[in-house]
N, C-alpha and C positions, 0 to 999 in steps of 0.2 A: 735274772741271770741264768737260773736253772732251766727255764723254758727256752731261752734263746739257744742254749747249748744243745738242746735235744735234737733238733732237726736243722742241720747246717744247710741253709738254703743255697749256698754257693757250691756245695759239693754233691748234692743229691740230684738224681734225675727226677723227672716229674713222677714216674711210677714209684720210685723208692721214697720220694718225699711224701706221697700220698699214704704209703704203707706206714711210714714213721709217724705221721700225724694221727692216723687211726690207732696205731698201737699205743700211743700215749693218751688217748682219749681227748685229744685236742680238736677233734673234728666237729664239735657240737656248736651249731650256730646259736646266737642269743635266742632265748625263748624255746630252746629245744625241749621236747618232752622227755628225753632220755634222762633218767634219774639215777643217782648213785644208789638209792635204796627205796624201800617202800615202808620202812618202819625204823624205830630206834629203840635199842635196849642196851643195857650195860652190865658188866661184871660177870666173869666166867663162873659157871656153875649156878648162878642166881638168875641171870637174864631178866633183870628188872626192866619192865616196860617204861619208856621215857616219853614225855610229851613231844609232839612234833609241831605244835602250834602254841602261841602265847596263851590262848584261852585254855588249852589243856594244861599248860604249865601252872596257871593260876589255880585251876581246880585241884592240881596235885600238890599245892602248897608252896610253889615257887613264886618269887616276887622279883621285880626288877631291882638291881643293886642300887642304881642311882637314876635310872630312866634315860640316861644319855646314850646316844648311838655312836659307837666307835666306827669310823668310816671304813674300816677293814674287817671288823669282827661282827658288828651289830649291837643289839641291846642285851646286856648281860643279865641273866636270871640265875639265882641260887635259891636253895631251900630257905624260905623265910626272908630272902634278900640279905642274908648274913654272909660275912667273910670270916671263916674260921676253919680250923683243921678238921672239925667234925662235919663241916658242910663245904668241902673243897670243890665240889662238882659244879661246873657252869654249863648252862645251855644258852646259846645266843639266838635271838630272834630278830627278824626285821621289824620295822615299825608297822608293817602290814600284818604282822603276826605269824610269819612263816619261819620255819627253822633256818638258821643261818650258820650254826656251828656248835661245837662242844669244846670244853676245856676243863682243866683241873689246876688247882693251886697246889704247888709242892712246898711243904714246910721244911725248912733246912736249906742249906746252900749246895746246889749241884756243882759239878765239876766246873772249874773256872773257864776252861776252853769252850764248854757248851754254853755258858752264859755269854762269853765274848762273841761267840758265833751266832747268837740270836736264837738258839734252840730253847732256852729258858729265859723268860723276861722278868727282870727284877721288879717287884711291886713294893716291897719294903725290905727291911734288913734280913728277915727270915721267911719271906714269902715270894715264890717264883711261879710264873704262869706259863702254861703250855697249851696251845689251842689247835683245833682243826676247823677250818672254815669251809663251808660247802657252797658258797655262792660268790659271784663276781663282785668286786668293789661297788659297782654301780647298782647292785641289787641289795646289799646288806643293810643299807639305810633308806631303802625305798618303801613307800607305802603301797606300791602296786604289788599284785600277787600273780602267781602262775600255777601251773598244775603239778609242779614238782614237790614231792614230799620232803626229800632231803636236800637235793641240790645237784649241781652238775660237775662238782670238783671236790677235791680234798687238799687243802693247803695248810701246811704246818706254819703256825705263827705268821699269818698274813699281815703284811705291812706295806707302807709306801716306800719310795726310793731311799728315804733316810732312815729306814728301820723303825723300831728296834728289832723287829722280827726277821727271821731268815727267809720267809716267803717261799717255802719249798713245796712245790706241787707234787703230790703223789700220783703216779700213773694209775688210771682206773682199770687198766688191762695188764694181765700177767706178762705178756710179751714186752710191754713197755718197761715194766719195773726190772725185768731181766736185762734189758739193753742198757739200763742205767747203772748196772754193776751191783744191784742187790743180789745177795746170795739166798738160795732157797733153804728153808729149814724144814721142819716136820709138818705133817698134816694133823689137824684136830677136827673131829666132828664138831659141827656148829660154827667152825671158823674157816677151815680150808687150809691152804698152804701158807706158812709164814714166810716172809721175806725180810731180810735184814741188810742194812747199809752201813758199811765201814766208812765213815766220813773222812778218814785220813787218806783214803785211796789205796791203802796197802793190801786190801783184799779184792777178790774178783767175784763175778757171778758164779764161777765154778767152785771157788774155795774161799771160805772165810779164814783169815790168818789168826789162828789161836796160839797162845792165849791173847784174847782181845782186850786191850785197855778199855775200861768202862767209858772213858771220855771219847772213844772212837765210835761208839754205837749210836746211830741216829735214834733219838728217843721216841720215835713214832714207828710202829711196826705194822705194815699192811698185811692183810691175809686175803687170799684169792680162792674162789671156788668156781670151777669150770671156766677159768680164765678171766673172771670178773672180780673186781674188788667186793669183798663181803664184810670185812671188819677191819678195825685198827686197834692197837693198844698203845698207851703211853707207858713209858718206863723211866724209872729213876732209881738211883742207888741209895737214896735217902728213904729209910723205912717210914711209911705213912700210917700204917696200922699201929694201934696202941695195945699194949698187953694188959695194963691195969688202969682203968677197967678195960676189958677186952672190947675193942671196937675196930671195925674195918675202915671207918671214915670214908666210905664211898669207893674204896679200892678193892682189889681181890681179897678173898677171905683170909689169906695168909701171905706174908712176904716170902719171896723165893730165894733160898740159898742158891749159890751158883750151880750146884748139881741139878736142882729142879729147873732153874732157868735154862739149863742146857737141854732140858726136855723139849724145848722149842726148836732144836736142831737135830739133824740126823748124823752128826759128825762126832765120832768117838774122841776126837781131839779137843772138843769144846772145853773152854775154860776162860777165865777172865782175870785180869790184874786190876788192882785199884779198888776192888770191892769184893765182898763175900756174900752180898745179898741185894735183892731188888724188890721194889714194889711196882706192880703193874695194874693198869685199869683198861679193860676192854670196852669197846663200843661196837655194836652190831647193827648192820643196815638192812638185814633181812631176817626172816624167821629162822632161828638157829636150828630148829628141828628138821629142816629140809636140807641142811648141809651135811653131807656124809662123805667121808673119805673113801677112795676106791677100795673095794674089797680085796684087791690083790696086794695091798700094803701089809707090812708087819707092824703091829702096834704093841707098845709095852703094856698098855691096858686098853680095853676096848674103846676105840675112838680117840685115844690119846697117844701122842708121840708116835705117829704112824709114818713109816719110812719104806722105801723100796727094798731095803735089806735090813736085817736086824742090826740094832746098834751094838 
């Protein structure tokens, strides 16, 4: 549904249609060598290197959860093959051993509207799943391989026509994400420019409507460097880190109170209703040391919350 809405074939001229398709990163033929990224790492400030093949995953202590291939996600691997709050991180691979996607389990119940909308998938009474898939459905359960390290797309909760996922494809280009009504936040070194989507439709690409109800924020946030997708993060209002004993459980080192979460925006009006705190988990598709915000920006701390004007 989201893809069909992007480029209205009946209204666009041939030239504008071509521009629209290219802007959304939909111009890749099957087997295209153009890749979302050349590596995989996770967690802001830590940048843990992650496996991009099943063989590397096995060497790093990951195991298949059940060995089955989900037709839209791939074969799920976790640390030790376990399902627990301490090991919530998933990496999906194709039967051919290539990276197919990443995901995380959220422990605790997210906002009901986000569950109903397919943004979080219920696995049991207190465990919900959110994923990003990097390959087409015909690829995720294929034994064949190609030259792509990551894949040619990023799809939130990929699923078939009957769900249960929202099947929301993230634009690979900054022009595309702007045209879809995402509003730009701040720039961080290692990440690039953050973009956020108000799924209620009450905000625009020019201005997020604050205070934003937590249930209105798309729980995947793309980041762009030099116009191209560089990273994503998953977000939830259910704190996933534990205090006693102190554990990050695969998420960022600390949960973010609303004030710190607002560091991802350049808007002094930033605020949220329905929550006072967030847990986030970043995934990077390129070497983070090569991503630097423009020197003309004003940053609250070097390389962090960088904006065109001071907040």
